[in-house]
C-alpha positions as CSV (number, residue, x, y, z in Angstrom):
1,X,45.7,-40.0,-50.0
2,X,43.8,-36.5,-49.7
3,X,40.6,-37.2,-47.2
4,X,37.5,-35.5,-48.2
5,X,34.3,-34.9,-46.9
6,X,31.3,-36.9,-48.5
7,X,28.4,-34.6,-47.0
8,X,26.8,-33.6,-50.2
9,X,26.3,-34.8,-53.7
10,X,29.8,-33.0,-54.7
11,X,32.6,-34.0,-52.3
12,X,34.5,-31.1,-50.3
13,X,38.0,-31.8,-49.7
14,X,38.2,-31.7,-46.0
15,X,41.6,-29.3,-46.2
16,X,39.5,-26.9,-48.4
17,X,37.3,-26.4,-45.5
18,X,39.6,-26.6,-42.5
19,X,42.3,-24.2,-44.4
20,X,40.5,-21.2,-43.0
21,X,40.6,-22.2,-39.1
22,X,43.9,-22.6,-37.5
23,X,42.3,-25.2,-35.1
24,X,39.4,-26.5,-34.1
25,X,38.2,-24.2,-31.8
26,X,38.5,-21.7,-34.2
27,X,36.2,-23.6,-36.2
28,X,34.2,-23.8,-33.0
29,X,33.9,-19.9,-32.3
30,X,33.2,-19.1,-36.0
31,X,30.0,-21.9,-35.9
32,X,28.6,-20.2,-32.8
33,X,29.0,-16.7,-34.5
34,X,27.3,-17.7,-37.2
35,X,24.5,-19.6,-35.6
36,X,24.1,-16.1,-33.5
37,X,23.9,-14.2,-36.5
38,X,21.3,-16.8,-37.8
39,X,18.9,-16.3,-34.3
40,X,18.9,-12.2,-34.9
41,X,17.9,-12.4,-38.9
42,X,14.5,-12.3,-40.1
43,X,12.9,-13.6,-42.8
44,X,11.4,-10.5,-45.1
45,X,7.8,-11.3,-45.1
46,X,5.5,-12.8,-47.9
47,X,2.2,-13.5,-48.6
48,X,2.6,-16.6,-46.9
49,X,4.4,-14.9,-43.8
50,X,2.1,-14.5,-40.2
51,X,1.6,-11.1,-38.7
52,X,3.6,-11.8,-35.8
53,X,6.3,-12.7,-38.5
54,X,6.2,-9.6,-40.5
55,X,5.6,-7.2,-37.6
56,X,9.3,-8.8,-36.1
57,X,10.5,-8.3,-39.6
58,X,9.3,-4.4,-39.1
59,X,10.5,-4.0,-35.8
60,X,14.3,-5.1,-36.7
61,X,13.7,-1.8,-39.6
62,X,13.0,0.4,-36.7
63,X,8.8,0.0,-36.3
64,X,7.6,0.8,-32.6
65,X,6.1,-2.2,-31.5
66,X,2.1,-0.8,-30.6
67,X,1.1,2.9,-32.1
68,X,1.7,4.5,-28.8
69,X,5.7,3.5,-29.0
70,X,6.2,6.4,-31.9
71,X,7.6,9.9,-30.7
72,X,6.0,13.2,-31.6
73,X,7.8,16.5,-30.8
74,X,6.6,18.9,-28.4
75,X,3.0,21.6,-29.9
76,X,2.6,18.2,-32.6
77,X,0.6,15.8,-30.4
78,X,-2.5,17.1,-31.5
79,X,-2.2,17.0,-35.0
80,X,-0.5,13.1,-35.3
81,X,-1.3,11.3,-32.5
82,X,-4.4,10.5,-34.5
83,X,-2.4,9.5,-37.1
84,X,-0.1,6.8,-35.2
85,X,-2.7,3.9,-35.6
86,X,-2.1,4.6,-39.3
87,X,1.3,4.7,-39.7
88,X,1.6,1.4,-37.8
89,X,-1.0,-0.2,-39.8
90,X,1.8,0.8,-42.6
91,X,4.3,-0.2,-40.5
92,X,6.1,3.2,-40.5
93,X,9.8,3.1,-38.9
94,X,10.4,5.9,-36.4
95,X,12.6,7.5,-39.0
96,X,9.8,7.7,-41.7
97,X,7.4,9.1,-39.1
98,X,9.8,11.9,-38.4
99,X,9.7,12.6,-41.8
100,X,6.0,12.9,-42.4
101,X,5.7,15.2,-38.9
102,X,8.2,17.5,-40.6
103,X,5.6,17.8,-43.6
104,X,3.2,18.0,-41.9
105,X,4.2,20.7,-39.5
106,X,5.2,22.6,-42.5
107,X,1.9,22.0,-44.0
108,X,0.3,23.2,-41.1
109,X,2.5,26.6,-41.0
110,X,1.9,27.2,-44.6
111,X,-1.9,27.3,-44.0
112,X,-1.7,29.4,-40.8
113,X,0.9,31.8,-42.4
114,X,-1.9,32.3,-45.5
115,X,-4.2,32.8,-43.1
116,X,-3.0,35.7,-40.9
117,X,-2.5,37.4,-44.0
118,X,-6.0,36.1,-45.2
119,X,-6.9,38.3,-42.3
120,X,-5.1,41.1,-42.5
121,X,-6.5,41.8,-45.9
122,X,-10.1,41.4,-44.6
123,X,-9.1,44.0,-42.0
124,X,-7.6,46.4,-44.3
125,X,-11.0,46.4,-46.3
126,X,-13.3,46.4,-43.5
127,X,-11.5,49.0,-41.3
128,X,-13.6,49.9,-38.3
129,X,-16.1,47.3,-39.5
130,X,-14.0,44.3,-39.3
131,X,-14.6,43.4,-35.6
132,X,-19.0,43.4,-36.7
133,X,-18.5,42.3,-39.8
134,X,-16.4,38.9,-38.1
135,X,-19.3,38.9,-35.3
136,X,-22.2,38.8,-38.4
137,X,-20.1,35.9,-40.1
138,X,-19.5,33.9,-36.3
139,X,-23.9,33.8,-35.7
140,X,-24.1,32.8,-39.4
141,X,-22.5,29.6,-38.8
142,X,-23.4,29.6,-35.5
143,X,-27.3,29.6,-36.8
144,X,-26.7,27.0,-39.8
145,X,-24.8,24.9,-37.4
146,X,-27.2,24.7,-35.0
147,X,-30.0,23.7,-38.1
148,X,-28.8,20.0,-38.0
149,X,-25.9,18.1,-36.8
150,X,-25.6,17.1,-40.4
151,X,-24.7,20.7,-41.4
152,X,-22.6,21.8,-38.0
153,X,-20.5,18.9,-38.6
154,X,-19.6,20.4,-42.0
155,X,-18.9,23.5,-41.0
156,X,-16.9,22.5,-37.9
157,X,-13.9,23.5,-39.7
158,X,-15.1,26.8,-40.7
159,X,-11.8,29.2,-40.6
160,X,-13.4,32.7,-40.7
161,X,-10.1,34.6,-41.3
162,X,-10.1,32.9,-45.2
163,X,-11.5,35.5,-47.2
164,X,-13.7,33.4,-49.1
165,X,-15.2,32.3,-45.7
166,X,-15.7,35.3,-44.1
167,X,-17.6,36.6,-46.8
168,X,-19.8,34.2,-47.6
169,X,-21.2,33.9,-44.0
170,X,-20.9,37.4,-43.4
171,X,-23.4,37.6,-46.3
172,X,-25.6,35.1,-45.1
173,X,-25.5,36.7,-42.3
174,X,-26.8,40.4,-42.9
175,X,-29.3,38.0,-44.9
176,X,-30.7,35.8,-42.0
177,X,-30.8,39.3,-39.8
178,X,-32.6,41.6,-42.0
179,X,-34.9,38.4,-42.4
180,X,-34.5,37.7,-46.4
181,X,-33.3,34.6,-46.3
182,X,-35.5,31.7,-47.6
183,X,-37.0,30.5,-44.7
184,X,-40.6,29.1,-46.2
185,X,-42.9,31.8,-45.6
186,X,-41.2,33.4,-42.5
187,X,-43.0,36.7,-43.1
188,X,-42.5,40.3,-42.4
189,X,-38.7,40.8,-40.5
190,X,-40.6,42.9,-37.9
191,X,-43.3,40.9,-36.8
192,X,-42.9,40.0,-33.5
193,X,-39.9,41.3,-32.6
194,X,-38.7,43.7,-29.7
195,X,-38.0,47.0,-29.9
196,X,-34.3,46.2,-28.9
197,X,-34.2,43.7,-31.8
198,X,-35.6,46.2,-34.0
199,X,-32.8,49.0,-32.9
200,X,-30.2,46.3,-33.9
201,X,-31.8,45.7,-37.2
202,X,-32.2,49.4,-37.7
203,X,-28.3,49.2,-36.9
204,X,-27.3,46.9,-39.4
205,X,-28.8,48.1,-42.4
206,X,-26.7,51.5,-41.6
207,X,-24.0,49.6,-41.8
208,X,-24.5,48.3,-45.6
209,X,-24.8,51.9,-46.8
210,X,-22.7,53.9,-48.7
211,X,-22.5,57.0,-46.3
212,X,-21.8,54.6,-43.0
213,X,-18.3,53.7,-44.8
214,X,-17.6,56.4,-47.3
215,X,-16.5,59.6,-45.1
216,X,-17.0,61.7,-48.1
217,X,-20.2,61.2,-48.7
218,X,-22.7,64.0,-47.3
219,X,-25.2,61.9,-45.4
220,X,-21.8,60.6,-43.8
221,X,-21.8,62.3,-40.4
222,X,-25.2,61.6,-39.9
223,X,-25.5,57.9,-41.1
224,X,-22.5,57.7,-37.6
225,X,-24.2,60.2,-35.6
226,X,-27.5,57.6,-35.8
227,X,-25.5,54.2,-35.7
228,X,-23.6,55.4,-32.5
229,X,-26.9,56.6,-30.3
230,X,-28.5,53.2,-31.5
231,X,-25.7,51.4,-30.7
232,X,-25.8,53.4,-27.2
233,X,-28.7,52.8,-26.5
234,X,-28.4,48.5,-26.9
235,X,-25.4,49.2,-24.5
236,X,-27.5,50.8,-21.9
237,X,-30.0,48.2,-21.6
238,X,-27.6,45.5,-21.1
239,X,-26.4,44.5,-24.4
240,X,-23.4,43.5,-25.6
241,X,-23.4,45.2,-29.2
242,X,-25.3,45.0,-32.0
243,X,-24.2,41.0,-32.5
244,X,-25.2,40.3,-29.1
245,X,-27.1,36.6,-29.4
246,X,-30.2,37.5,-28.0
247,X,-30.6,40.3,-30.7
248,X,-30.4,37.9,-33.6
249,X,-33.9,37.1,-34.7
250,X,-34.9,33.2,-35.4
251,X,-33.8,32.3,-39.4
252,X,-35.8,29.7,-38.8
253,X,-38.8,30.5,-37.4
254,X,-42.0,29.0,-39.6
255,X,-40.2,25.9,-40.3
256,X,-41.0,23.9,-37.1
257,X,-37.4,24.4,-35.6
258,X,-37.9,27.7,-33.4
């Protein structure tokens, strides 16, 4: 008579269970291997899983134990270190993090290439006056940043190699230096200014004329001669040039911020 194992609702023939094994030792070995695999397995987390169970699951897939466990390629540390905690909270594996790093690097390189091309166009447009216009724009950013912490934070990311930003802040800088910016009744831009600042303002006025940049203009040589004369005066008086910070009029005079 065939023996059966009565361990469930449906009796199973003993020979059907043992037929896969040559002996009891093979059966025991198979059982140990099964136990080992079960011990190394984790359950797919669900809404009832604990944070530890969820973390264990994703670590099995390749997520580091902590945000600092993500490795970053050389030269990418500054760009990606701040993203590590967010990546870890999203349970990204190292491989997924690497894909993100590659995408970020490609985007950053494309943006940098665009700025380099923009700067070359600006140099072509401004010619010999590029450095001067850049100084005027940088002075405007600095002056506005000092106006308030909020404005300073907003302008922290400005890159003057971008054509739009360069043109905008060059215009603002010229208005501030000429005293034409709205400053709640600042008054005459020359009032109270030193002789040195008056010279600097005259230089800026010359730079904005058509005669200054157009060599075919009949006043070009005369304008250039006056420009170099004024610049020489400033240099001889110890200034680095017309963009020297000491020669910038205070754009916020009269509003209690000087």
